N, C-alpha and C positions, 0 to 999 in steps of 0.2 A: 502495499500499500505505500501511496505518497504521503511524506511529511509533510506536504504543503496542498491543500486543495486547488482545485483549478476549475477556474468559472467555466460553464457551456460557453460564452460570447469568446473568450479566449481561444477555444478549441476552434471554432468556426473560422478564424481568422489564420490560427496554425496549419489547420487541415483543409483549406479553402472549402469548408462545409458549407452547405445549405440547412437550415432550421426549417423542418419536413412537418414537427408538430411540437408543443410545448414550448417552453420557454427558455431564453439564453442567459437568464438569471441563474440557475442553478449551478450547482457545484460537482464536482466527482473527485474522488478521493483514491481512485485506482483505475487499472485498466485490465480488460480479460479478451483474449483474442480468441474466438471459435466458433465454427461452423457448426458443430454435432452437438443438438440442442442437449442431449442427456448430459454430458460434459459440462455445458454451460450451468444446468440445475444443480449438478454434485460440486461443480467447483467454485463458480463465481462468486463473489464476495457483494454484500450490501453497498450500494452508492459507489460504482463503478462504473465506468464507461465501456460498452460491450460492440466491442468491433467483429462484425460478421458482414459475408456477402449474402446472406439470407433473408427475402425481403416477405416470406407467407407470414401469414397472420401468427402463428406457434411462436413467432419473435415475440410479439406482443404479449403473449401468455407467459411465456417464462422471464421476459423482463420486468413484467408486473409481480409475478412470485417471487422473484430474487431480491425486489426492491433495486433494481440496477437505474442509476442516475439517467442514463441515455444511452441510446443503440447508435452508432455509426454504421451505415450500410457504407461499402466501398464500391469501388470501380463505375460511381455513377449511377447507380442503380437506386429504384426508388419505389416503395410501397404502390399498390394500387389504392385508389381514393378510399374503396370501402376499410382496406386495412389502417390506412392512415385514420381514419374517423373512429377505429375502435380503439387505435394507441391516444387519440386524443382524450377519449372517452376514459379509457383507462388510467390517464395521467402520465403516459410514457413519451419521454422525449424524444423523438426521431431526427437523425440528423444523415447527411448523403454527402460523400466526397467522392471526385474522380478519383483520387490515389488509392493504392492496394492497400489492403491489411498490412501488409508488410511495411509500406513506406509511412503508413499512419501510425503504426503501433513506433516504428523508428523516431518519428519527430518527436512524439510524447515521451520516448525515453531520454531523447536529448534535452527537452526542459525539464526534466526532472521529474516526472509522472512514472509512480513505481506500483 
């Protein structure tokens, strides 16, 4: 986990990301990278940024169940409008970046997010 939280607003700039749902005022306290939902359920901590390429509705359910601060979808992918509406209703912040998961995680590591 990071010793210093990072505002989602900072993520938007650092990762060339777009806010799809939620608020840029939230904070993250770490990062988790993974596409296998069972792994995220078993291992992700609350209040982290989850980096994934998955865009289906189960991402919203997992993020909500694990109290994940925000989901970052990589490679410019975006969830469909219905899934984004579900995310908004569940209070799940969703971001999209053109970067790969590797590039996004690397940038976060460089600025001290652990």
